[in-house]
KOLMI-722087 format. One record per residue: residue number from 1; residue in three letters; x, y, z of N, C-alpha, C in turn. Coordinates in steps of 0.1 Angstrom, whole numbers, plus 5000, padded with zeros to 4 digits. Example, Ala and Ser with C-alpha at 12.3 -4.5 7.8 and 13.67 -1.06 7.14 Angstrom:
! residues 2
{pt 1, 'ALA', {5132, 4943, 5078}, {5123, 4955, 5078}, {5132, 4967, 5078}} {pt 2, 'SER', {5128, 4978, 5071}, {5137, 4989, 5071}, {5129, 5000, 5079}} 
//
This chain:
! residues 215
{pt 1, 'MET', {5167, 7693, 5687}, {5180, 7696, 5679}, {5190, 7690, 5687}} {pt 2, 'ASN', {5199, 7684, 5679}, {5212, 7680, 5685}, {5220, 7691, 5688}} {pt 3, 'ALA', {5225, 7691, 5699}, {5235, 7702, 5704}, {5247, 7703, 5696}} {pt 4, 'ARG', {5252, 7692, 5690}, {5264, 7691, 5683}, {5262, 7698, 5669}} {pt 5, 'GLN', {5249, 7701, 5664}, {5248, 7709, 5654}, {5247, 7723, 5654}} {pt 6, 'ILE', {5250, 7729, 5668}, {5248, 7743, 5670}, {5258, 7750, 5662}} {pt 7, 'PRO', {5271, 7746, 5664}, {5283, 7752, 5653}, {5279, 7753, 5639}} {pt 8, 'ASN', {5273, 7743, 5634}, {5269, 7742, 5619}, {5257, 7754, 5618}} {pt 9, 'ILE', {5248, 7754, 5627}, {5237, 7763, 5626}, {5242, 7779, 5625}} {pt 10, 'VAL', {5253, 7781, 5635}, {5259, 7793, 5635}, {5267, 7796, 5622}} {pt 11, 'THR', {5273, 7786, 5617}, {5281, 7788, 5604}, {5272, 7791, 5593}} {pt 12, 'MET', {5260, 7786, 5591}, {5250, 7788, 5581}, {5244, 7800, 5583}} {pt 13, 'SER', {5242, 7806, 5595}, {5237, 7818, 5599}, {5246, 7828, 5593}} {pt 14, 'ARG', {5259, 7826, 5594}, {5268, 7834, 5589}, {5268, 7836, 5573}} {pt 15, 'LEU', {5263, 7826, 5568}, {5261, 7828, 5552}, {5248, 7838, 5550}} {pt 16, 'VAL', {5238, 7836, 5558}, {5225, 7844, 5557}, {5231, 7860, 5560}} {pt 17, 'LEU', {5237, 7861, 5572}, {5241, 7876, 5573}, {5251, 7881, 5562}} {pt 18, 'ALA', {5259, 7872, 5556}, {5268, 7877, 5545}, {5259, 7882, 5534}} {pt 19, 'VAL', {5249, 7875, 5530}, {5240, 7879, 5520}, {5233, 7893, 5522}} {pt 20, 'ALA', {5230, 7893, 5534}, {5222, 7906, 5540}, {5233, 7918, 5537}} {pt 21, 'ALA', {5245, 7914, 5542}, {5256, 7927, 5539}, {5258, 7927, 5525}} {pt 22, 'PHE', {5259, 7918, 5517}, {5261, 7921, 5503}, {5249, 7928, 5497}} {pt 23, 'TRP', {5237, 7926, 5501}, {5226, 7933, 5495}, {5226, 7948, 5498}} {pt 24, 'PHE', {5230, 7953, 5509}, {5232, 7967, 5513}, {5244, 7972, 5505}} {pt 25, 'MET', {5256, 7964, 5505}, {5267, 7969, 5496}, {5264, 7969, 5483}} {pt 26, 'GLY', {5255, 7959, 5476}, {5252, 7962, 5462}, {5241, 7973, 5460}} {pt 27, 'VAL', {5233, 7977, 5468}, {5226, 7989, 5468}, {5235, 8002, 5468}} {pt 28, 'LEU', {5245, 8001, 5476}, {5254, 8012, 5479}, {5261, 8015, 5466}} {pt 29, 'ILE', {5265, 8004, 5458}, {5271, 8007, 5444}, {5262, 8016, 5437}} {pt 30, 'GLN', {5250, 8013, 5438}, {5241, 8020, 5428}, {5236, 8033, 5431}} {pt 31, 'VAL', {5239, 8038, 5444}, {5234, 8049, 5449}, {5241, 8061, 5442}} {pt 32, 'ASP', {5234, 8073, 5440}, {5241, 8085, 5432}, {5250, 8091, 5443}} {pt 33, 'PRO', {5261, 8093, 5439}, {5272, 8099, 5447}, {5269, 8111, 5456}} {pt 34, 'GLY', {5258, 8117, 5450}, {5253, 8130, 5457}, {5243, 8128, 5467}} {pt 35, 'ASP', {5240, 8115, 5469}, {5229, 8111, 5480}, {5236, 8107, 5491}} {pt 36, 'SER', {5241, 8116, 5498}, {5248, 8113, 5513}, {5240, 8104, 5522}} {pt 37, 'GLU', {5226, 8107, 5521}, {5217, 8101, 5531}, {5217, 8085, 5529}} {pt 38, 'ALA', {5215, 8083, 5516}, {5214, 8070, 5511}, {5227, 8062, 5512}} {pt 39, 'ILE', {5238, 8070, 5509}, {5251, 8061, 5511}, {5253, 8059, 5526}} {pt 40, 'GLN', {5251, 8067, 5534}, {5252, 8064, 5549}, {5243, 8054, 5554}} {pt 41, 'HIS', {5231, 8056, 5550}, {5221, 8044, 5555}, {5225, 8030, 5550}} {pt 42, 'ASN', {5230, 8028, 5537}, {5234, 8015, 5533}, {5247, 8012, 5539}} {pt 43, 'SER', {5256, 8019, 5541}, {5269, 8016, 5548}, {5266, 8013, 5562}} {pt 44, 'PHE', {5258, 8018, 5569}, {5254, 8018, 5582}, {5249, 8002, 5585}} {pt 45, 'TRP', {5239, 7997, 5575}, {5234, 7983, 5578}, {5244, 7974, 5571}} {pt 46, 'ALA', {5251, 7978, 5562}, {5262, 7966, 5556}, {5271, 7963, 5567}} {pt 47, 'PHE', {5276, 7976, 5574}, {5285, 7975, 5585}, {5280, 7964, 5596}} {pt 48, 'TRP', {5268, 7967, 5600}, {5263, 7957, 5611}, {5261, 7942, 5607}} {pt 49, 'PHE', {5255, 7940, 5595}, {5255, 7926, 5591}, {5267, 7920, 5589}} {pt 50, 'PHE', {5277, 7927, 5583}, {5291, 7923, 5581}, {5297, 7919, 5594}} {pt 51, 'LEU', {5297, 7929, 5605}, {5301, 7926, 5617}, {5297, 7914, 5624}} {pt 52, 'ALA', {5283, 7913, 5623}, {5277, 7901, 5629}, {5281, 7888, 5624}} {pt 53, 'ALA', {5284, 7888, 5610}, {5287, 7876, 5604}, {5302, 7873, 5607}} {pt 54, 'SER', {5310, 7884, 5607}, {5325, 7882, 5613}, {5326, 7876, 5627}} {pt 55, 'CYS', {5318, 7883, 5635}, {5319, 7876, 5650}, {5314, 7862, 5650}} {pt 56, 'SER', {5304, 7858, 5642}, {5299, 7845, 5644}, {5309, 7834, 5640}} {pt 57, 'ASP', {5321, 7838, 5632}, {5330, 7830, 5628}, {5338, 7825, 5641}} {pt 58, 'PHE', {5339, 7833, 5651}, {5347, 7831, 5662}, {5339, 7821, 5672}} {pt 59, 'VAL', {5325, 7824, 5670}, {5315, 7817, 5680}, {5315, 7803, 5677}} {pt 60, 'ASP', {5313, 7799, 5663}, {5310, 7784, 5660}, {5324, 7777, 5661}} {pt 61, 'GLY', {5335, 7784, 5659}, {5348, 7777, 5661}, {5351, 7774, 5676}} {pt 62, 'TRP', {5346, 7784, 5686}, {5349, 7783, 5700}, {5340, 7771, 5704}} {pt 63, 'LEU', {5328, 7772, 5701}, {5318, 7762, 5705}, {5322, 7747, 5701}} {pt 64, 'ALA', {5327, 7747, 5688}, {5332, 7733, 5683}, {5344, 7727, 5691}} {pt 65, 'ARG', {5353, 7736, 5694}, {5365, 7733, 5702}, {5363, 7729, 5717}} {pt 66, 'LYS', {5353, 7738, 5722}, {5351, 7737, 5738}, {5344, 7725, 5740}} {pt 67, 'TYR', {5334, 7722, 5732}, {5325, 7711, 5734}, {5328, 7698, 5725}} {pt 68, 'ASP', {5338, 7700, 5718}, {5341, 7689, 5709}, {5330, 7686, 5700}} {pt 69, 'TRP', {5324, 7695, 5694}, {5312, 7694, 5685}, {5317, 7695, 5670}} {pt 70, 'VAL', {5328, 7691, 5668}, {5334, 7692, 5655}, {5328, 7681, 5646}} {pt 71, 'SER', {5325, 7686, 5633}, {5318, 7676, 5624}, {5324, 7678, 5611}} {pt 72, 'ALA', {5322, 7667, 5602}, {5327, 7667, 5588}, {5320, 7678, 5580}} {pt 73, 'PHE', {5310, 7680, 5583}, {5303, 7692, 5576}, {5308, 7705, 5580}} {pt 74, 'GLY', {5310, 7708, 5594}, {5315, 7719, 5599}, {5329, 7723, 5592}} {pt 75, 'ARG', {5338, 7711, 5591}, {5352, 7712, 5587}, {5354, 7717, 5573}} {pt 76, 'VAL', {5342, 7715, 5565}, {5342, 7719, 5552}, {5334, 7733, 5549}} {pt 77, 'ALA', {5323, 7734, 5556}, {5314, 7747, 5555}, {5320, 7759, 5561}} {pt 78, 'ASP', {5327, 7756, 5572}, {5333, 7769, 5578}, {5341, 7777, 5570}} {pt 79, 'PRO', {5352, 7770, 5566}, {5362, 7779, 5557}, {5356, 7784, 5544}} {pt 80, 'VAL', {5346, 7776, 5539}, {5339, 7780, 5526}, {5331, 7793, 5529}} {pt 81, 'VAL', {5323, 7793, 5539}, {5315, 7805, 5543}, {5325, 7815, 5545}} {pt 82, 'ASP', {5335, 7814, 5552}, {5345, 7824, 5554}, {5350, 7831, 5542}} {pt 83, 'LYS', {5352, 7822, 5534}, {5358, 7827, 5520}, {5348, 7835, 5513}} {pt 84, 'VAL', {5334, 7831, 5514}, {5324, 7840, 5507}, {5322, 7850, 5514}} {pt 85, 'LEU', {5322, 7853, 5527}, {5321, 7864, 5533}, {5331, 7876, 5529}} {pt 86, 'THR', {5345, 7872, 5532}, {5353, 7880, 5528}, {5357, 7885, 5516}} {pt 87, 'LEU', {5358, 7873, 5506}, {5361, 7877, 5493}, {5350, 7884, 5486}} {pt 88, 'GLY', {5337, 7880, 5491}, {5324, 7887, 5486}, {5325, 7902, 5489}} {pt 89, 'ALA', {5328, 7905, 5502}, {5327, 7920, 5506}, {5340, 7927, 5500}} {pt 90, 'LEU', {5351, 7920, 5499}, {5360, 7927, 5491}, {5359, 7930, 5477}} {pt 91, 'THR', {5351, 7921, 5470}, {5347, 7923, 5457}, {5336, 7936, 5454}} {pt 92, 'TYR', {5327, 7935, 5464}, {5320, 7946, 5465}, {5326, 7959, 5468}} {pt 93, 'LEU', {5336, 7959, 5476}, {5343, 7973, 5477}, {5350, 7977, 5466}} {pt 94, 'SER', {5354, 7967, 5457}, {5362, 7970, 5445}, {5352, 7977, 5435}} {pt 95, 'ALA', {5340, 7975, 5436}, {5329, 7979, 5427}, {5323, 7991, 5432}} {pt 96, 'SER', {5326, 7997, 5444}, {5318, 8008, 5449}, {5324, 8020, 5448}} {pt 97, 'PRO', {5318, 8030, 5442}, {5323, 8043, 5440}, {5321, 8052, 5451}} {pt 98, 'ASN', {5313, 8048, 5462}, {5309, 8057, 5472}, {5315, 8055, 5486}} {pt 99, 'LEU', {5327, 8047, 5487}, {5333, 8047, 5499}, {5346, 8052, 5499}} {pt 100, 'GLY', {5350, 8059, 5488}, {5363, 8065, 5487}, {5362, 8078, 5497}} {pt 101, 'ARG', {5374, 8084, 5500}, {5375, 8096, 5508}, {5385, 8106, 5502}} {pt 102, 'ALA', {5384, 8118, 5503}, {5394, 8127, 5498}, {5407, 8125, 5504}} {pt 103, 'GLY', {5416, 8124, 5496}, {5432, 8121, 5501}, {5434, 8108, 5499}} {pt 104, 'ASP', {5424, 8097, 5495}, {5429, 8084, 5493}, {5440, 8082, 5483}} {pt 105, 'LEU', {5450, 8073, 5488}, {5460, 8072, 5478}, {5457, 8063, 5466}} {pt 106, 'PHE', {5446, 8054, 5467}, {5442, 8045, 5457}, {5426, 8043, 5460}} {pt 107, 'HIS', {5422, 8036, 5450}, {5407, 8031, 5451}, {5406, 8022, 5464}} {pt 108, 'VAL', {5395, 8023, 5471}, {5393, 8013, 5482}, {5399, 8000, 5483}} {pt 109, 'MET', {5395, 7994, 5472}, {5399, 7980, 5470}, {5404, 7978, 5455}} {pt 110, 'PRO', {5415, 7979, 5450}, {5419, 7979, 5437}, {5415, 7963, 5432}} {pt 111, 'VAL', {5410, 7963, 5420}, {5407, 7949, 5415}, {5417, 7939, 5414}} {pt 112, 'TRP', {5429, 7942, 5411}, {5441, 7933, 5412}, {5443, 7927, 5425}} {pt 113, 'ALA', {5440, 7934, 5437}, {5441, 7929, 5450}, {5431, 7918, 5452}} {pt 114, 'VAL', {5419, 7920, 5446}, {5409, 7911, 5446}, {5414, 7897, 5440}} {pt 115, 'VAL', {5418, 7899, 5428}, {5423, 7887, 5420}, {5434, 7880, 5427}} {pt 116, 'LEU', {5443, 7887, 5434}, {5453, 7882, 5441}, {5450, 7873, 5452}} {pt 117, 'MET', {5440, 7879, 5461}, {5434, 7871, 5472}, {5426, 7860, 5468}} {pt 118, 'LEU', {5419, 7859, 5456}, {5410, 7849, 5451}, {5421, 7839, 5446}} {pt 119, 'ALA', {5432, 7843, 5439}, {5442, 7833, 5437}, {5449, 7825, 5448}} {pt 120, 'ARG', {5451, 7833, 5459}, {5456, 7827, 5470}, {5446, 7817, 5477}} {pt 121, 'GLU', {5435, 7820, 5477}, {5423, 7811, 5482}, {5423, 7798, 5475}} {pt 122, 'PHE', {5422, 7799, 5461}, {5421, 7787, 5453}, {5433, 7779, 5455}} {pt 123, 'LEU', {5444, 7786, 5455}, {5458, 7778, 5458}, {5457, 7769, 5469}} {pt 124, 'VAL', {5454, 7777, 5481}, {5455, 7770, 5495}, {5444, 7758, 5495}} {pt 125, 'THR', {5432, 7761, 5489}, {5423, 7750, 5490}, {5426, 7737, 5481}} {pt 126, 'ALA', {5433, 7740, 5470}, {5437, 7730, 5461}, {5447, 7722, 5471}} {pt 127, 'LEU', {5457, 7729, 5476}, {5468, 7723, 5483}, {5463, 7715, 5495}} {pt 128, 'ARG', {5453, 7721, 5502}, {5447, 7713, 5514}, {5440, 7701, 5509}} {pt 129, 'GLY', {5435, 7700, 5499}, {5427, 7689, 5493}, {5437, 7679, 5489}} {pt 130, 'MET', {5449, 7681, 5485}, {5461, 7673, 5479}, {5465, 7667, 5493}} {pt 131, 'VAL', {5468, 7676, 5503}, {5476, 7670, 5515}, {5464, 7662, 5523}} {pt 132, 'GLU', {5453, 7664, 5524}, {5443, 7656, 5531}, {5440, 7643, 5523}} {pt 133, 'SER', {5440, 7643, 5511}, {5439, 7631, 5503}, {5449, 7621, 5505}} {pt 134, 'HIS', {5462, 7625, 5510}, {5473, 7615, 5515}, {5472, 7613, 5531}} {pt 135, 'GLY', {5462, 7617, 5536}, {5460, 7612, 5550}, {5466, 7622, 5559}} {pt 136, 'GLN', {5469, 7634, 5556}, {5476, 7644, 5564}, {5465, 7654, 5569}} {pt 137, 'SER', {5467, 7659, 5578}, {5459, 7671, 5585}, {5466, 7683, 5580}} {pt 138, 'PHE', {5458, 7694, 5577}, {5463, 7706, 5570}, {5456, 7718, 5577}} {pt 139, 'PRO', {5454, 7722, 5589}, {5447, 7731, 5595}, {5452, 7746, 5591}} {pt 140, 'ALA', {5445, 7755, 5594}, {5449, 7768, 5593}, {5459, 7773, 5602}} {pt 141, 'ASP', {5468, 7781, 5598}, {5479, 7786, 5607}, {5479, 7799, 5612}} {pt 142, 'GLY', {5486, 7805, 5619}, {5485, 7818, 5626}, {5485, 7831, 5616}} {pt 143, 'TYR', {5492, 7827, 5605}, {5493, 7837, 5594}, {5480, 7840, 5588}} {pt 144, 'GLY', {5474, 7826, 5585}, {5461, 7828, 5578}, {5450, 7833, 5585}} {pt 145, 'LYS', {5450, 7831, 5600}, {5440, 7836, 5608}, {5442, 7851, 5610}} {pt 146, 'LEU', {5453, 7855, 5610}, {5457, 7869, 5612}, {5452, 7877, 5599}} {pt 147, 'LYS', {5454, 7872, 5587}, {5452, 7875, 5576}, {5436, 7878, 5575}} {pt 148, 'LEU', {5430, 7868, 5579}, {5415, 7869, 5578}, {5410, 7881, 5588}} {pt 149, 'ILE', {5415, 7881, 5599}, {5411, 7894, 5608}, {5415, 7907, 5603}} {pt 150, 'LEU', {5424, 7907, 5597}, {5429, 7922, 5590}, {5420, 7923, 5579}} {pt 151, 'GLN', {5416, 7913, 5571}, {5407, 7915, 5560}, {5393, 7921, 5565}} {pt 152, 'ALA', {5389, 7915, 5575}, {5376, 7919, 5582}, {5378, 7933, 5586}} {pt 153, 'VAL', {5388, 7938, 5592}, {5390, 7952, 5598}, {5390, 7960, 5586}} {pt 154, 'TYR', {5397, 7957, 5575}, {5398, 7965, 5562}, {5384, 7967, 5556}} {pt 155, 'ILE', {5375, 7957, 5556}, {5362, 7958, 5551}, {5354, 7967, 5560}} {pt 156, 'ALA', {5356, 7966, 5573}, {5345, 7972, 5582}, {5348, 7987, 5583}} {pt 157, 'VAL', {5361, 7991, 5583}, {5364, 8005, 5585}, {5357, 8015, 5575}} {pt 158, 'PRO', {5357, 8012, 5561}, {5352, 8022, 5553}, {5336, 8021, 5554}} {pt 159, 'LEU', {5331, 8009, 5556}, {5317, 8008, 5558}, {5313, 8014, 5572}} {pt 160, 'GLY', {5320, 8013, 5582}, {5317, 8020, 5595}, {5318, 8034, 5593}} {pt 161, 'VAL', {5329, 8040, 5590}, {5331, 8054, 5589}, {5321, 8060, 5581}} {pt 162, 'THR', {5319, 8056, 5568}, {5309, 8061, 5560}, {5295, 8060, 5565}} {pt 163, 'GLY', {5292, 8049, 5571}, {5279, 8048, 5577}, {5277, 8057, 5591}} {pt 164, 'GLY', {5287, 8062, 5596}, {5285, 8070, 5608}, {5285, 8063, 5621}} {pt 165, 'ILE', {5292, 8050, 5619}, {5291, 8042, 5632}, {5299, 8048, 5644}} {pt 166, 'PRO', {5312, 8054, 5641}, {5318, 8062, 5652}, {5309, 8070, 5662}} {pt 167, 'ALA', {5302, 8079, 5654}, {5292, 8088, 5662}, {5281, 8079, 5667}} {pt 168, 'PHE', {5277, 8070, 5660}, {5264, 8063, 5666}, {5267, 8055, 5679}} {pt 169, 'ILE', {5280, 8050, 5681}, {5284, 8044, 5692}, {5291, 8053, 5702}} {pt 170, 'TRP', {5291, 8066, 5700}, {5298, 8076, 5709}, {5310, 8075, 5710}} {pt 171, 'MET', {5318, 8071, 5698}, {5332, 8070, 5697}, {5338, 8076, 5686}} {pt 172, 'PRO', {5334, 8090, 5683}, {5339, 8097, 5670}, {5353, 8098, 5668}} {pt 173, 'PHE', {5361, 8094, 5677}, {5376, 8093, 5675}, {5380, 8081, 5665}} {pt 174, 'LEU', {5370, 8072, 5664}, {5373, 8061, 5656}, {5372, 8065, 5640}} {pt 175, 'ASP', {5369, 8077, 5638}, {5371, 8081, 5625}, {5384, 8082, 5620}} {pt 176, 'PHE', {5393, 8081, 5629}, {5408, 8082, 5624}, {5412, 8070, 5618}} {pt 177, 'THR', {5404, 8058, 5619}, {5409, 8046, 5612}, {5407, 8047, 5596}} {pt 178, 'ARG', {5400, 8058, 5591}, {5398, 8061, 5578}, {5408, 8070, 5573}} {pt 179, 'GLU', {5417, 8076, 5581}, {5428, 8085, 5576}, {5433, 8077, 5565}} {pt 180, 'PRO', {5435, 8086, 5554}, {5441, 8078, 5541}, {5452, 8070, 5542}} {pt 181, 'HIS', {5463, 8078, 5547}, {5476, 8071, 5549}, {5476, 8058, 5559}} {pt 182, 'LEU', {5468, 8059, 5570}, {5467, 8047, 5578}, {5458, 8037, 5571}} {pt 183, 'TYR', {5449, 8040, 5564}, {5441, 8030, 5558}, {5450, 8024, 5545}} {pt 184, 'ALA', {5458, 8031, 5539}, {5468, 8026, 5528}, {5477, 8016, 5535}} {pt 185, 'ALA', {5481, 8019, 5548}, {5492, 8011, 5555}, {5484, 7997, 5558}} {pt 186, 'MET', {5471, 7999, 5562}, {5462, 7986, 5563}, {5462, 7977, 5551}} {pt 187, 'PHE', {5461, 7984, 5540}, {5461, 7977, 5527}, {5474, 7969, 5524}} {pt 188, 'VAL', {5484, 7976, 5526}, {5498, 7970, 5523}, {5500, 7958, 5532}} {pt 189, 'LEU', {5497, 7959, 5545}, {5498, 7949, 5555}, {5489, 7938, 5550}} {pt 190, 'MET', {5476, 7941, 5547}, {5468, 7930, 5543}, {5473, 7921, 5531}} {pt 191, 'VAL', {5478, 7929, 5521}, {5483, 7922, 5509}, {5496, 7914, 5513}} {pt 192, 'GLY', {5504, 7922, 5521}, {5515, 7913, 5526}, {5512, 7900, 5533}} {pt 193, 'LEU', {5504, 7901, 5541}, {5500, 7887, 5549}, {5494, 7878, 5541}} {pt 194, 'THR', {5486, 7883, 5529}, {5482, 7873, 5518}, {5493, 7867, 5512}} {pt 195, 'LEU', {5503, 7873, 5510}, {5514, 7867, 5502}, {5522, 7856, 5512}} {pt 196, 'VAL', {5524, 7863, 5524}, {5533, 7856, 5534}, {5525, 7843, 5537}} {pt 197, 'SER', {5513, 7844, 5541}, {5505, 7831, 5546}, {5504, 7821, 5533}} {pt 198, 'GLY', {5502, 7826, 5521}, {5500, 7818, 5509}, {5514, 7809, 5507}} {pt 199, 'LEU', {5527, 7816, 5509}, {5538, 7810, 5508}, {5542, 7800, 5520}} {pt 200, 'ASN', {5536, 7805, 5530}, {5538, 7795, 5542}, {5531, 7783, 5539}} {pt 201, 'TYR', {5518, 7783, 5535}, {5510, 7772, 5532}, {5515, 7762, 5520}} {pt 202, 'ILE', {5522, 7769, 5510}, {5530, 7762, 5501}, {5542, 7753, 5506}} {pt 203, 'VAL', {5549, 7760, 5516}, {5560, 7753, 5522}, {5555, 7741, 5531}} {pt 204, 'ARG', {5546, 7744, 5539}, {5540, 7734, 5547}, {5534, 7722, 5541}} {pt 205, 'GLY', {5527, 7726, 5530}, {5521, 7716, 5522}, {5530, 7707, 5515}} {pt 206, 'ALA', {5542, 7714, 5509}, {5552, 7705, 5502}, {5559, 7695, 5512}} {pt 207, 'ARG', {5561, 7700, 5524}, {5567, 7692, 5534}, {5558, 7680, 5537}} {pt 208, 'LEU', {5544, 7683, 5539}, {5536, 7671, 5543}, {5536, 7662, 5530}} {pt 209, 'LEU', {5534, 7667, 5520}, {5534, 7658, 5507}, {5545, 7648, 5507}} {pt 210, 'GLN', {5557, 7653, 5511}, {5570, 7646, 5511}, {5569, 7634, 5521}} {pt 211, 'GLN', {5562, 7636, 5531}, {5562, 7628, 5543}, {5552, 7615, 5538}} {pt 212, 'ASP', {5556, 7603, 5545}, {5548, 7590, 5545}, {5535, 7592, 5551}} {pt 213, 'PRO', {5524, 7590, 5544}, {5510, 7591, 5551}, {5510, 7583, 5564}} {pt 214, 'PRO', {5503, 7587, 5575}, {5503, 7579, 5587}, {5497, 7566, 5585}} {pt 215, 'LYS', {5503, 7557, 5591}, {5495, 7543, 5591}, {5483, 7541, 5597}} 
//
């Protein structure tokens, strides 16, 4: 095996882990709300598969940068798999009736928010294609990376708390992350970063498209 392909293998393994997480989240949607054991079991495994997939995102990027194992396949596949993982998980959250908690200010993941995030990703992807077709580089920025991290945290919190992860890792105090007002604040911040990062990409893209392509 060519060592340069290791980041790509990690990227594709993330897709496999995402599918495993989606399977448990899909089962969770179908579980009877009164079956607390099944709800905890499926949340538990969905959390671990999602966490492993999310962590692998940092691994392949770090390997590619450290050893200069960047490839054309990786540059395309990595962001695509990231979007499948996060947007897929958010979609499952929006369909799940078993991750809510008493006192929640709204459903765990409102459908309109999923549509907003999908629209943002489609817009950025189209803009990136336009900019790069003009010979310009259009990498992810700090806002986009922070948005991705917050999305991952927002997904992991209800899965982890419902799955009993804080007690499992001997850190029961982590249950506080699912406190309704704190979780609502995470949602507002996540949506805000989605809008800010999207607008920032539009401004950057417009400026790059006004420039002459590199010779």
